[in-house]
C-alpha positions in Angstrom: -8.1 -19.4 -16.5 -11.4 -18.9 -14.6 -11.5 -16.4 -11.8 -12.6 -17.5 -8.3 -13.3 -13.8 -7.4 -16.8 -12.4 -6.8 -17.7 -9.3 -8.7 -18.0 -7.3 -5.4 -14.4 -7.9 -4.6 -12.0 -4.9 -5.1 -9.2 -5.7 -7.5 -5.6 -5.0 -6.4 -3.1 -5.2 -9.2 0.3 -6.9 -8.6 3.4 -7.1 -10.8 4.4 -10.6 -11.7 2.3 -13.7 -11.1 2.8 -14.1 -7.3 2.8 -12.0 -4.2 3.0 -13.0 -0.5 0.0 -12.3 1.7 1.7 -9.8 4.0 3.0 -7.9 1.0 -0.4 -7.9 -0.6 -2.0 -6.4 2.5 0.6 -3.6 2.5 0.1 -3.0 -1.3 -3.7 -2.8 -0.8 -3.3 -0.3 2.0 -5.0 -2.5 4.5 -1.9 -2.3 6.9 1.0 0.1 7.0 3.8 -2.3 7.9 4.8 -5.9 8.3 4.1 -6.1 12.0 0.5 -5.0 11.5 0.1 -7.6 8.7 1.6 -10.3 10.9 -0.8 -9.5 13.8 -3.8 -9.4 11.6 -3.0 -12.7 9.9 -1.8 -14.6 13.0 -5.0 -13.7 14.8 -7.2 -15.2 12.1 -8.4 -11.9 10.6 -7.7 -12.9 7.0 -9.3 -15.5 4.8 -7.9 -16.6 1.4 -10.4 -18.2 -1.0 -12.8 -18.8 1.8 -10.3 -20.4 4.3 -8.7 -18.7 7.3 -5.0 -18.1 6.6 -2.5 -17.7 9.4 0.7 -17.7 7.2 2.0 -14.3 6.3 4.2 -15.9 3.6 1.2 -17.6 1.8 1.6 -17.2 -1.9 -1.2 -15.4 -3.7 -1.8 -15.6 -7.5 -4.2 -13.6 -9.8 -7.7 -14.6 -9.1 -7.2 -15.4 -5.4 -9.7 -13.6 -3.1 -8.7 -12.2 0.2 -11.4 -11.4 2.8 -10.8 -9.2 5.8 -14.0 -9.4 7.8 -16.2 -8.0 5.1 -13.6 -6.1 3.0 -13.0 -8.3 -0.1 -10.0 -7.9 -2.3 -9.0 -9.9 -5.4 -5.4 -10.4 -6.7 -5.3 -9.0 -10.3 -2.5 -9.0 -12.9 -1.1 -5.5 -13.7 
């Protein structure tokens, strides 16, 4: 499987093959709780694979890239 991630993106390892966007942001330490994640996502502060994402429940898989206004993270398998 080819990775969509750029080499400058910071990898964040997940267990399993899927994580929801809000959970991913908490795991990465970007937000401290679900309400912060919801606010950030609903206000267009998060892009997934180059497209603004407003759904906190968006499923992410290894190789997906998340951009938070300059901070880039990539979903990685543990």
